[in-house]
N, C-alpha and C positions, 0 to 999 in steps of 0.2 A: 530910495526906499525899497525898491525892488531888490537891490543887492543885500540890504539888511534882512529882508524877509528870506531870501535864499540862504543867506548865511545862518540865520536862525534855524531854518529847516535842516540845513546840513549838520549843524551842531546837534539838533534833536535826533536826527537819523543816526549820527555817530554814537550818541548815547544809547539809542535802542540797539544798535549793532553791538556795542560794548556789553550791554546788559544781556543780550542773547548769547554772546560769547562766554560771558561770565556764567550764565545759567547752564550752558552746555558743558563748560569746564567743571562746574559744581556737580552736574549729573554724572560726568565721567569719573570724577573723584569718588563720588558716593558708590558708583558701581565697582570701582577698584577696591574700595574699602569693604564692601559687601563680599566681593570675590575673595579678598585676602582673609576676611573673617571666616568664610566658609572653608577655605583651604586650611586655615589654622585649626578649625574644629575637626576637619577630616584627619589631619595629622595627629591631633591630640587623641581622637577616638582610636586611631590605629595604634598609637603608643600604649594607650590604656588596655586595648585588647591584647596586645603582645605581652604586656606586663601580667595581665590576668592569666594568659596561657602559660607563661613562665611559672607563675605561682602554682597553677594547677599541676603542672608537670613535677615541680619540686615537691608539692604535697603528696602526689601519687608515689613518687620515688621514696619519700620518707615513710609513707604508709606501707609500702611493700617491704621496706627494710624492717620496720617494726613487726610486721606479720611474720617475716622470716625469723626474727629474733624470738618471737613467741613460740613458733613451731619448734625451733631448736631447743628452747628451754623446756617445752612440754616433753620432747623426746628424752632429754636428760633426766627430767623428773620421773618419767616412766621407767627409765633404766635404773635410777637410784632406788625406786620403789621395788623393782624386781630384784635388785641386788640385796636389799634389806630383807625381803621376803625369803629369798634363797638362804641368806645367812641365818635368819631366825629359825628356819626349819632345820638347819644343820647343827645348831647349838643345843646343848642339853636344856631340857625344860626346867631344870632346877637352877640354871644359871640366871643371873639378874638380867642378862641381855637376850634371853630366850623368848620373851614376850614382847613382840613388836608394838602391840597396842599400848603397853605400859611405857615403852621407850618414847613413843610419839606423844603420849600424854605428859611425860616429864620434860620433854625437850622444848626449849625456848630459844629463839634467836634474838640476840640483843646487839644492835649495831654498835652501840657505844663500847661494849665489852670486846668487840672484835679486835684482834691484834694481828 
């Protein structure tokens, strides 16, 4: 009977040891999962931050390009206005093209008629 009791205690102790090992392994696995999740989140955050910075740089580049285009077009418009003003002053006033205000009033731009 003493042997059976010892054997039963040994089996019970082995079960406890196995449970403790299982619990320790589960704890390690959970820690690994948490660590990997945190690492994934850090990588994803860094990727999104880089994407955002890239988009901001691209936006700023496009913005500067548009502003430069606007400045160039404004300069051209001022030049054309100065040319028209100069030409209208040199034309005879009885000529149909001598009155620049009348020309502007009659002028229309139609994209469809453009050839």
